[in-house]
C-alpha positions as CSV (number, residue, x, y, z in Angstrom):
1,M,-0.4,-0.1,0.4
2,S,0.9,3.5,-0.9
3,D,2.8,5.5,2.4
4,F,0.1,8.3,1.3
5,S,-3.1,6.3,0.7
6,G,-5.6,8.9,0.4
7,M,-3.7,11.8,0.1
8,E,-2.4,11.9,-3.4
9,E,-4.3,15.0,-4.1
10,L,-2.2,16.8,-1.6
11,L,0.3,15.4,-2.8
12,Q,0.6,16.3,-5.8
13,D,-0.5,19.6,-5.0
14,F,2.3,19.9,-2.4
15,L,5.0,18.5,-5.0
16,Q,4.0,20.9,-7.5
17,E,3.8,24.0,-5.7
18,S,6.8,23.0,-3.9
19,S,9.2,22.0,-6.6
20,E,7.8,25.7,-7.8
21,L,9.2,27.4,-4.4
22,L,12.2,25.6,-4.3
23,D,13.2,26.9,-8.0
24,D,12.7,30.3,-7.1
25,V,15.0,29.3,-3.5
26,D,17.5,28.7,-6.3
27,S,17.5,31.7,-8.1
28,K,17.5,33.6,-5.1
29,L,20.5,31.5,-3.4
30,L,22.5,32.8,-7.1
31,M,21.5,36.7,-6.4
32,L,22.4,36.2,-2.6
33,E,26.0,34.5,-3.2
34,Q,26.6,38.0,-5.4
35,A,24.8,40.4,-2.6
36,P,25.2,38.4,0.8
37,H,24.2,40.9,3.0
38,D,20.6,41.2,1.0
39,H,18.1,41.0,3.7
40,G,15.2,41.0,1.5
41,L,16.6,38.0,-0.3
42,L,17.5,36.2,3.3
43,N,14.1,36.6,4.2
44,D,12.6,35.3,1.1
45,I,14.5,32.3,1.1
46,F,14.4,31.5,4.6
47,R,10.1,31.5,4.4
48,G,10.4,29.2,1.4
49,F,12.6,26.5,3.5
50,H,9.5,27.0,6.0
51,T,7.2,26.8,3.6
52,I,8.6,23.6,2.2
53,K,8.9,22.3,6.1
54,G,5.5,22.9,6.7
55,G,4.1,20.8,4.2
56,A,6.0,18.2,4.5
57,G,5.5,17.7,8.1
58,F,1.0,17.5,7.0
59,L,2.6,14.6,4.8
60,N,4.5,13.2,7.8
61,A,8.2,13.9,5.7
62,T,10.4,13.6,8.6
63,E,13.5,13.9,7.1
64,L,12.6,16.4,4.6
65,V,11.1,18.3,7.9
66,T,14.9,18.3,9.5
67,L,16.8,18.8,6.6
68,C,14.6,22.1,5.7
69,H,15.0,22.6,10.0
70,L,18.6,22.4,9.7
71,T,18.4,25.0,7.0
72,E,15.7,27.4,8.1
73,N,18.1,27.6,10.8
74,L,21.0,28.6,9.0
75,F,19.0,31.4,7.3
76,D,17.8,32.4,10.6
77,R,21.6,33.0,12.0
78,L,22.3,34.7,8.5
79,R,19.2,37.1,8.2
80,N,20.3,38.1,12.1
81,D,24.2,38.4,11.3
82,Q,24.9,35.9,13.0
83,L,26.8,34.4,10.2
84,T,28.8,35.8,7.6
85,L,27.9,34.0,3.9
86,D,31.0,32.5,1.8
87,A,31.5,30.2,-1.1
88,N,31.7,27.2,1.2
89,I,28.9,28.0,3.2
90,M,26.5,28.6,-0.3
91,D,28.0,25.4,-1.1
92,A,26.2,23.6,1.8
93,I,23.2,24.9,1.5
94,L,23.3,24.1,-2.3
95,S,23.6,20.9,-1.8
96,A,21.0,20.9,0.6
97,T,18.3,22.5,-1.5
98,S,19.9,19.5,-4.0
99,E,18.9,17.0,-1.4
100,V,15.7,18.4,-0.7
101,R,14.7,18.2,-4.8
102,H,15.8,14.4,-4.8
103,M,13.6,13.9,-1.5
104,F,10.7,15.3,-3.5
105,G,11.8,12.6,-6.1
106,A,10.6,9.9,-4.1
107,L,7.9,11.7,-2.9
108,S,6.8,11.7,-6.2
109,Q,7.0,7.8,-6.2
110,N,5.2,7.5,-3.3
111,T,7.1,6.7,-0.5
112,Q,8.8,9.0,2.6
113,P,12.5,9.9,1.5
114,S,15.3,8.4,3.1
115,S,17.1,10.7,5.7
116,A,19.8,13.0,3.9
117,P,24.1,11.6,3.6
118,P,25.2,12.3,7.2
119,A,27.8,14.7,5.3
120,I,25.5,17.3,4.5
121,T,23.5,17.4,7.6
122,Q,26.7,17.4,9.2
123,A,27.8,20.0,7.0
124,L,25.3,22.6,8.4
125,E,25.8,21.3,11.9
126,A,29.3,22.3,11.6
127,I,28.0,25.9,9.9
128,L,25.6,26.6,12.7
129,E,28.3,25.6,15.2
130,G,30.8,28.4,13.6
131,K,33.1,25.1,12.1
132,P,35.3,26.0,9.5
133,L,34.2,24.2,6.1
134,A,36.6,22.9,3.5
135,K,35.6,23.5,0.0
136,A,33.8,20.6,-1.9
137,T,35.3,17.8,-3.5
138,P,33.6,17.3,-7.3
139,A,31.7,14.3,-8.3
140,P,32.7,11.6,-9.5
141,A,33.1,10.9,-13.8
142,S,30.4,9.3,-15.2
143,S,30.4,5.8,-17.4
144,A,30.5,5.7,-21.4
145,P,26.3,5.9,-22.7
146,A,24.4,2.7,-23.9
147,S,24.5,1.6,-27.3
148,P,21.2,3.1,-28.9
149,P,18.3,0.4,-30.0
150,P,18.0,-0.4,-33.6
151,G,15.7,1.2,-35.2
152,P,12.2,0.3,-36.1
153,D,11.0,-1.1,-39.8
154,W,9.7,2.0,-42.3
155,N,7.7,-0.6,-44.6
156,A,5.8,-2.1,-41.5
157,L,4.8,1.2,-41.0
158,F,3.8,2.4,-44.4
159,A,1.7,-1.2,-44.0
160,A,0.0,-0.6,-40.6
161,L,-0.9,3.2,-41.1
162,T,-1.9,3.0,-45.0
163,G,-3.3,-0.5,-45.4
164,A,-2.0,-0.4,-48.1
165,G,1.4,-3.0,-50.0
166,T,4.3,-2.0,-49.4
167,P,6.9,0.0,-51.8
168,P,8.6,-1.9,-54.2
169,E,11.6,-1.4,-52.7
170,P,13.1,-1.2,-49.2
171,L,13.2,2.2,-47.3
172,P,16.6,3.4,-45.7
173,P,17.4,2.3,-42.6
174,A,16.2,4.1,-39.5
175,V,19.9,4.1,-37.9
176,P,23.1,3.9,-41.3
177,P,25.7,1.5,-40.6
178,A,28.5,3.1,-39.1
179,Q,31.3,3.6,-41.1
180,D,35.1,4.2,-40.3
181,K,35.8,6.5,-42.2
182,P,33.7,8.7,-44.9
183,A,35.1,8.3,-48.4
184,A,36.9,10.8,-50.7
185,N,33.1,11.8,-52.3
186,A,31.2,12.2,-49.2
187,P,29.4,15.1,-48.6
188,S,29.6,18.0,-47.1
189,P,29.2,17.4,-43.6
190,S,26.8,21.0,-43.3
191,Q,24.5,18.6,-45.6
192,N,24.9,15.6,-43.6
193,L,25.3,16.5,-40.0
194,H,22.8,14.1,-38.9
195,P,23.9,11.9,-36.3
196,A,22.5,8.7,-35.6
197,P,20.4,9.3,-31.7
198,E,22.1,7.8,-28.6
199,S,20.3,6.3,-25.9
200,S,22.4,9.1,-24.0
201,A,25.2,11.4,-23.8
202,E,28.3,10.7,-21.5
203,A,25.7,11.7,-18.3
204,P,27.2,14.9,-16.1
205,Q,26.8,14.4,-12.8
206,E,24.4,17.0,-10.4
207,I,27.3,18.6,-8.5
208,R,26.7,17.2,-4.6
209,S,29.0,19.2,-2.5
210,Y,28.3,16.7,0.8
211,G,28.0,13.4,0.3
212,R,26.3,11.2,-2.3
213,R,23.9,8.4,-1.6
214,A,24.8,4.9,-2.9
215,T,22.4,4.9,-5.2
216,D,23.4,7.5,-7.0
217,S,25.4,6.2,-9.4
218,P,26.6,7.1,-12.7
219,A,24.3,4.8,-14.6
220,N,20.9,6.0,-12.7
221,A,22.1,9.3,-13.4
222,S,20.4,11.1,-17.0
223,L,21.5,13.5,-19.8
224,G,20.6,16.3,-17.2
225,G,22.4,15.0,-13.9
226,R,18.8,14.2,-13.0
227,R,17.9,10.9,-11.4
228,E,15.5,8.6,-12.8
229,S,12.9,9.6,-10.3
230,E,13.3,13.2,-11.0
231,N,12.9,12.5,-14.6
232,V,9.1,12.0,-14.6
233,K,7.2,14.6,-17.2
234,E,4.7,17.0,-15.8
235,N,1.2,15.9,-16.4
236,T,-0.2,19.1,-15.5
237,I,-0.2,23.1,-16.3
238,R,-1.3,26.2,-15.1
239,V,-3.5,28.0,-17.4
240,D,-4.9,31.7,-16.8
241,T,-8.2,32.1,-16.4
242,E,-8.6,34.7,-19.1
243,R,-7.2,32.6,-21.8
244,L,-9.7,29.6,-20.5
245,D,-12.5,32.0,-20.8
246,Q,-11.5,32.7,-24.3
247,V,-12.1,28.8,-25.4
248,L,-15.1,28.8,-23.5
249,N,-16.7,32.0,-25.2
250,L,-15.4,30.7,-28.8
251,S,-16.6,27.1,-27.8
252,G,-20.7,29.0,-27.4
253,E,-19.9,30.9,-30.5
254,I,-19.1,27.8,-32.3
255,G,-22.3,26.1,-30.6
256,L,-24.7,29.0,-32.4
257,T,-22.7,28.7,-35.7
258,K,-23.9,24.6,-35.5
259,N,-27.1,25.4,-34.5
260,R,-27.2,28.4,-37.6
261,L,-26.0,25.5,-40.2
262,N,-28.3,22.2,-38.8
263,Q,-31.6,24.6,-39.8
264,L,-30.6,25.7,-42.6
265,R,-29.4,22.4,-43.5
266,S,-33.0,21.4,-42.6
267,D,-34.6,24.2,-45.1
268,I,-32.4,23.2,-47.7
269,L,-33.2,19.0,-47.4
270,L,-37.1,20.7,-47.2
271,G,-36.6,22.0,-51.3
272,K,-35.5,25.6,-49.7
273,Q,-32.2,26.1,-51.7
274,D,-32.9,29.8,-53.4
275,A,-30.3,32.6,-53.3
276,N,-30.8,33.9,-49.9
277,T,-30.4,30.4,-48.1
278,L,-27.3,29.4,-50.3
279,R,-26.0,32.8,-49.2
280,A,-26.7,32.2,-45.8
281,L,-25.3,29.2,-45.9
282,D,-21.8,30.2,-47.2
283,E,-22.0,32.6,-44.3
284,A,-22.4,30.3,-42.0
285,V,-19.5,27.9,-43.2
286,N,-16.6,31.0,-43.5
287,Q,-18.5,32.3,-39.8
288,L,-17.6,28.2,-38.2
289,D,-14.3,28.1,-40.3
290,M,-13.1,31.5,-38.9
291,L,-14.2,30.4,-35.2
292,V,-12.3,26.6,-35.5
293,V,-9.2,28.7,-36.4
294,S,-9.6,30.8,-33.1
295,L,-10.4,28.4,-31.0
296,Q,-7.2,26.0,-32.4
297,N,-5.0,29.3,-31.7
298,S,-6.4,29.7,-28.2
299,V,-6.2,26.2,-27.1
300,M,-2.6,26.5,-28.2
301,K,-1.9,29.2,-26.1
302,T,-3.1,27.4,-23.4
303,R,-0.2,25.0,-23.4
304,M,2.5,28.0,-23.8
305,Q,4.2,28.6,-20.7
306,P,7.2,31.3,-20.3
307,I,10.2,29.9,-21.0
308,G,12.1,31.3,-17.9
309,R,10.5,28.5,-16.0
310,L,13.5,26.4,-17.3
311,F,15.7,29.1,-17.6
312,K,15.5,29.5,-14.3
313,K,17.6,26.1,-13.2
314,F,20.6,26.9,-15.3
315,P,22.4,29.3,-13.4
316,R,22.6,27.2,-10.6
317,L,24.7,24.6,-13.0
318,A,26.7,26.7,-14.4
319,R,27.6,28.3,-10.8
320,D,28.3,24.4,-9.8
321,L,30.3,23.8,-12.3
322,A,32.0,27.1,-12.7
323,R,33.0,26.6,-8.9
324,Q,34.1,22.4,-9.7
325,L,36.6,24.2,-12.7
326,N,37.9,26.9,-10.5
327,K,36.3,29.4,-13.4
328,E,34.2,32.4,-12.2
329,V,31.1,32.9,-14.3
330,E,27.5,34.7,-14.9
331,L,25.5,33.5,-16.4
332,V,22.5,36.2,-17.7
333,L,19.2,35.4,-18.4
334,V,17.2,37.3,-20.8
335,G,13.4,36.8,-22.4
336,E,12.3,34.7,-19.6
337,E,8.6,35.6,-20.4
338,T,9.0,34.3,-24.2
339,E,6.2,31.4,-24.4
340,I,6.6,28.2,-26.1
341,D,4.4,25.0,-25.7
342,K,5.4,23.1,-22.5
343,T,6.5,19.7,-24.0
344,M,8.6,21.6,-26.2
345,I,10.1,23.4,-22.9
346,E,10.6,19.8,-21.1
347,D,12.7,18.3,-24.3
348,L,14.7,21.5,-24.5
349,N,16.1,20.5,-21.0
350,D,18.5,17.8,-21.3
351,P,20.1,19.8,-24.8
352,L,20.5,23.2,-22.9
353,V,22.1,21.4,-20.3
354,H,25.0,20.2,-22.5
355,L,25.5,23.7,-24.1
356,I,26.1,25.3,-20.9
357,R,28.3,22.9,-19.4
358,N,30.2,23.3,-22.8
359,A,30.1,26.8,-22.6
360,V,31.4,26.8,-19.2
361,D,33.8,23.6,-19.7
362,H,35.3,24.3,-22.6
363,G,34.3,28.0,-23.9
364,V,35.3,30.1,-21.2
365,E,38.9,30.1,-19.5
366,L,40.3,30.3,-16.6
367,P,41.3,33.5,-14.4
368,A,44.6,33.7,-15.3
369,E,44.1,33.4,-19.0
370,R,41.4,36.1,-18.9
371,T,43.3,38.3,-17.4
372,A,46.3,38.1,-19.4
373,A,44.2,38.2,-22.6
374,G,43.1,41.7,-21.3
375,K,39.7,40.4,-19.9
376,P,37.7,40.7,-17.3
377,V,38.4,37.8,-14.8
378,K,34.5,37.0,-14.5
379,S,32.8,35.8,-17.9
380,L,30.1,36.1,-19.1
381,I,27.6,33.4,-20.4
382,Q,24.1,35.1,-22.1
383,L,21.2,32.5,-22.2
384,Q,18.5,34.4,-24.4
385,A,15.0,33.4,-25.9
386,R,13.1,35.7,-28.4
387,Q,9.9,34.8,-31.0
388,I,10.6,35.6,-34.7
389,G,7.4,34.9,-36.0
390,D,6.6,31.7,-35.9
391,H,9.5,30.4,-34.1
392,I,11.5,30.6,-31.0
393,N,15.4,31.5,-31.2
394,I,17.5,30.7,-28.4
395,V,20.9,31.8,-28.1
396,I,23.9,30.3,-25.7
397,A,26.4,33.0,-25.9
398,D,30.0,33.4,-24.3
399,D,32.9,36.1,-24.2
400,G,35.3,33.2,-24.1
401,K,38.0,32.0,-26.1
402,G,36.4,31.0,-29.1
403,M,36.3,28.8,-31.6
404,D,39.0,28.1,-34.7
405,P,37.7,26.6,-37.3
406,E,41.3,25.3,-38.6
407,A,41.7,23.3,-35.3
408,I,38.6,21.6,-35.7
409,R,39.2,20.3,-39.3
410,A,42.7,19.3,-38.2
411,K,41.0,17.5,-35.0
412,A,37.7,15.8,-37.2
413,I,40.8,14.3,-39.6
414,A,43.0,13.0,-36.5
415,K,39.9,11.2,-34.9
416,G,39.1,9.7,-38.4
417,L,35.5,11.3,-38.3
418,I,36.1,13.2,-42.2
419,S,38.4,12.4,-45.1
420,P,41.0,15.1,-45.9
421,E,39.6,15.4,-49.2
422,V,36.0,16.5,-47.5
423,A,37.6,18.2,-44.9
424,S,39.6,20.9,-47.5
425,S,36.7,21.7,-49.3
426,L,34.9,22.6,-46.0
427,D,34.5,26.8,-45.4
428,E,34.7,28.1,-41.8
429,T,31.3,27.4,-40.8
430,Q,31.0,24.1,-42.3
431,C,34.1,23.1,-40.1
432,L,32.7,24.3,-36.8
433,E,29.6,22.4,-37.6
434,L,32.1,19.2,-37.0
435,I,31.7,19.5,-33.7
436,F,28.2,18.2,-33.8
437,L,29.9,14.5,-35.6
438,P,29.6,11.5,-33.5
439,G,32.9,11.1,-31.3
440,F,33.9,14.8,-31.9
441,S,35.7,16.4,-29.1
442,T,38.5,18.8,-28.3
443,K,39.7,17.7,-25.0
444,E,42.8,15.2,-24.5
445,Q,41.4,13.7,-21.4
446,I,38.4,12.8,-20.7
447,S,37.2,14.0,-17.0
448,S,33.9,14.1,-15.0
449,V,32.6,17.2,-17.5
450,S,33.7,16.0,-21.3
451,G,36.0,14.9,-23.2
452,R,34.1,11.7,-24.3
453,G,32.7,13.2,-27.7
454,V,29.3,11.8,-26.8
455,G,27.4,15.5,-26.9
456,M,27.1,18.2,-29.4
457,D,25.8,15.3,-31.5
458,V,23.1,14.8,-29.0
459,V,22.3,17.7,-29.0
460,K,22.1,18.0,-32.5
461,T,19.5,15.2,-32.4
462,N,17.3,16.5,-29.9
463,I,17.0,19.6,-31.5
464,K,15.8,17.7,-34.8
465,K,13.2,15.8,-33.4
466,L,12.2,19.2,-32.4
467,N,11.9,20.1,-35.7
468,G,14.6,22.2,-35.2
469,N,18.2,23.3,-35.9
470,V,21.1,24.8,-34.4
471,T,23.7,26.7,-36.0
472,I,27.4,28.1,-34.9
473,R,29.0,31.9,-35.0
474,S,32.3,32.1,-33.3
475,E,35.0,34.3,-33.2
476,V,39.1,33.2,-31.9
477,G,39.2,35.3,-28.9
478,K,36.1,36.9,-28.8
479,G,33.5,33.8,-27.7
480,S,31.2,31.7,-29.7
481,E,27.4,31.8,-30.2
482,L,25.3,28.9,-30.7
483,T,21.4,29.3,-31.7
484,I,18.2,27.0,-31.5
485,S,16.2,27.4,-33.9
486,L,12.4,25.9,-33.0
487,P,8.7,26.2,-34.1
488,L,6.2,27.8,-31.3
489,T,4.8,24.4,-31.3
490,L,4.6,21.0,-32.4
491,A,0.6,20.1,-32.1
492,I,-0.2,22.0,-35.5
493,L,2.0,22.2,-38.2
494,P,1.2,23.7,-41.7
495,V,1.9,21.3,-44.7
496,L,2.3,21.1,-48.5
497,M,0.4,18.2,-49.8
498,V,2.1,16.4,-52.6
499,R,1.5,13.2,-53.8
500,I,3.0,10.4,-56.3
501,G,0.8,8.4,-58.0
502,A,-2.6,8.4,-55.8
503,Q,-0.1,8.6,-52.6
504,S,-0.4,11.7,-50.8
505,F,2.3,13.0,-48.4
506,A,3.3,16.3,-46.7
507,V,5.9,18.3,-46.1
508,P,6.6,21.0,-43.7
509,L,5.6,24.7,-45.7
510,S,8.3,26.7,-43.8
511,L,10.9,24.6,-46.0
512,V,9.1,25.5,-49.3
513,R,10.0,28.4,-51.5
514,E,8.1,28.2,-54.9
515,I,6.0,25.6,-56.6
516,I,7.4,25.4,-60.4
517,A,5.9,23.6,-63.6
518,L,8.2,21.4,-64.6
519,E,9.2,21.4,-68.5
520,H,10.9,18.1,-69.2
521,N,13.1,20.0,-71.8
522,Q,14.3,22.3,-69.2
523,I,15.7,19.5,-67.2
524,Q,19.3,18.9,-67.5
525,H,22.0,16.5,-66.2
526,V,25.7,18.3,-64.9
527,G,28.4,15.9,-63.9
528,G,25.7,12.9,-63.2
529,K,23.4,14.7,-61.3
530,T,20.0,16.5,-62.8
531,T,19.9,20.1,-62.3
532,L,16.8,22.6,-63.3
533,V,18.3,26.4,-64.1
534,V,15.6,28.6,-61.7
535,R,15.8,32.1,-62.6
536,G,20.1,31.5,-63.2
537,E,20.3,29.2,-60.6
538,I,20.9,26.2,-61.4
539,L,19.7,23.8,-59.0
540,P,19.6,20.5,-57.9
541,M,16.9,17.9,-58.4
542,V,15.7,14.7,-56.9
543,S,12.3,12.8,-57.1
544,L,10.5,12.3,-53.8
545,A,9.9,8.9,-55.3
546,Q,14.0,7.9,-55.5
547,L,14.2,9.3,-51.9
548,L,11.4,7.0,-50.5
549,H,12.7,4.3,-52.8
550,W,9.1,4.6,-54.4
551,E,8.5,3.1,-57.9
552,E,8.5,5.7,-60.3
553,S,5.7,7.0,-62.1
554,N,7.0,9.1,-65.0
555,Q,4.3,11.9,-64.5
556,A,6.5,14.0,-62.4
557,H,5.4,17.1,-63.9
558,T,5.3,19.1,-60.3
559,G,8.8,20.5,-59.0
560,V,8.7,21.9,-55.1
561,L,11.5,24.8,-54.7
562,M,12.5,23.8,-51.0
563,Q,15.3,25.3,-48.8
564,V,17.0,23.0,-46.1
565,E,18.9,25.1,-44.3
566,N,21.2,26.5,-46.4
567,Q,20.6,24.4,-49.3
568,S,18.2,24.9,-52.1
569,F,17.2,22.1,-54.5
570,I,13.8,20.9,-56.3
571,L,11.8,18.1,-55.8
572,S,10.3,16.3,-58.3
573,V,6.8,15.2,-56.9
574,D,3.2,13.7,-59.5
575,G,1.5,16.9,-58.3
576,F,0.3,18.9,-55.1
577,D,-2.8,19.2,-53.3
578,G,-2.5,22.2,-52.0
579,H,-1.3,23.2,-47.9
580,D,-3.3,23.0,-44.8
581,D,-3.0,22.6,-41.1
582,V,-2.3,19.8,-39.8
583,V,-2.9,18.5,-36.5
584,I,0.5,16.3,-35.7
585,K,0.2,12.5,-34.4
586,S,3.6,11.2,-32.9
587,L,4.7,7.6,-33.7
588,D,6.9,7.5,-30.1
589,T,7.3,3.7,-30.4
590,F,7.4,3.5,-33.7
591,R,9.0,6.3,-36.2
592,P,11.3,5.6,-39.3
593,S,13.7,7.8,-39.9
594,G,12.4,10.4,-42.3
595,V,8.8,10.2,-41.2
596,A,8.0,13.3,-38.3
597,G,4.8,11.6,-37.9
598,V,1.2,11.0,-39.5
599,T,-1.9,13.1,-39.7
600,M,-5.4,12.7,-41.7
601,S,-6.2,14.5,-44.5
602,S,-9.9,15.6,-45.1
603,D,-11.1,12.7,-47.0
604,G,-10.2,10.6,-43.9
605,E,-6.7,9.3,-45.8
606,I,-3.7,8.7,-43.3
607,V,-0.7,11.0,-44.7
608,L,2.8,10.6,-43.4
609,I,4.6,13.5,-42.3
610,L,7.8,13.1,-44.1
611,D,11.2,14.7,-42.5
612,I,13.1,16.4,-45.4
613,K,16.1,16.9,-43.4
614,E,16.2,13.8,-42.0
615,L,15.4,12.1,-45.9
616,F,18.4,13.9,-47.0
617,G,20.7,12.6,-44.5
618,L,19.9,9.2,-45.3
619,S,20.3,9.8,-49.0
620,G,24.1,10.4,-49.3
621,G,23.7,14.2,-49.6
622,V,21.8,13.7,-53.0
623,V,21.4,17.6,-52.9
624,S,25.3,18.4,-52.5
625,H,27.1,19.9,-55.3
């Protein structure tokens, strides 16, 4: 029987409110480190621990009450000027907040948390007794990641979803076979940097300053250092009542329009088909269309959450890692009010953890190096979010040493990740993109933080799963800037419906520049590749049927001019059926490479939504030129 039988709802309310409160405490702790005598912050943090202690007491979580009480006493001494805050005391406090969060994880599994590790409580007690503390020892290194499971069968998916026969030739495998070195004519990495997803990257350990449990082994750590019990996605969301009122009002208007349509339907069935009746029917249908679009937008807004709820976790991460590496770092947050789909916020956590850790470890220099370079001792890392149209850009920028494209090129060749022939053809931007290759690392020695070469490729893969992309700008001696571009939501996607024979497919409308009527006498073959001249620009052309290993119908009369990252090309199809805003149904348990999801057409047909970037990656860079 559960330790909280009959108290499940109360427990969930406590966990949600206390987790948010603890996040706020973490943020204020970092502010307090910069202003240790700010009594407003001291009082706020004291009240935070006191509130958590009260809720824990009601749930009879004795060990959580004990830890919060110790920490509360410490802050009572600080706010009464009986103690002076220093870095070692802050380490002990942050270690306590990590343990509180760990106890929340136990409570989320309906079990009472066990006592805090003695090293944590002893450190707090020593502070209260006025004893000196030594600097904490960093956590040990983690183990290497497990190999990814084999991918699903694309053909089986098609047969299961469409009820049709399988294509005449097998489609590309979900995970391309590994190769030691690419061939001399391999595609440019900028066009084919699509590493197969790994089950996990090197699992960076949460920095626990004063002791770890025996169960806190590296094998239990996730990509962002979270334990399994703490890595469960929340299934609740807080929504502004004004947004719910808007949904309710639109639902009422849709009901009125439905009644009007039912009345008009009855009139028409009774033979009333004069001009006024038909005009009223047209107006009612248009009204319904407008209301449904408004309702969709309003419902989507209920899923939108400020990205600051995710961002506020990272100053603590940067602070702990910088302390471990003997660096001075300040993480500045910008655009915390920017809203994004809640499900994407959850999936962004691990990639951002990697990028911030990389910025602290690889990007910024040690204080002595910064002083020698004429820079301030404290380095600045900026984490910024801003909305641009129907996309959101997340920027991680540092003022560190930057990345040398030539050094990256040489390292990739030395590690056998790319051939010298391909490397020599890369420009600076393409050289920077080599850091996304699996196995790439500039570290000579493996540490608890980095060096295994499993990190940036996982970032790229995870961002691709969100239909986003990552770009890099860097200047040696000045710093680096990585930009993640994402759609605001994954639930609704504007698509272009294209056909191969009688089968429809959907491609993201954001990649489509224009539709072109193909004249076969204008198609040329240059260097063994099919091309088409569009307003003086020679563009490669590839058949969608070839990409899918589908039987050619010889009816391709339509070209779709597409832009994928920095590459333009023509996708030849048999025809298209207009564009639509579709609701994506994900394929979490059975998603072949090259398929982003499925949707339903207006006539009830199941349509596969293609991941064009992934298809071209699997095809070996057919658009390279």
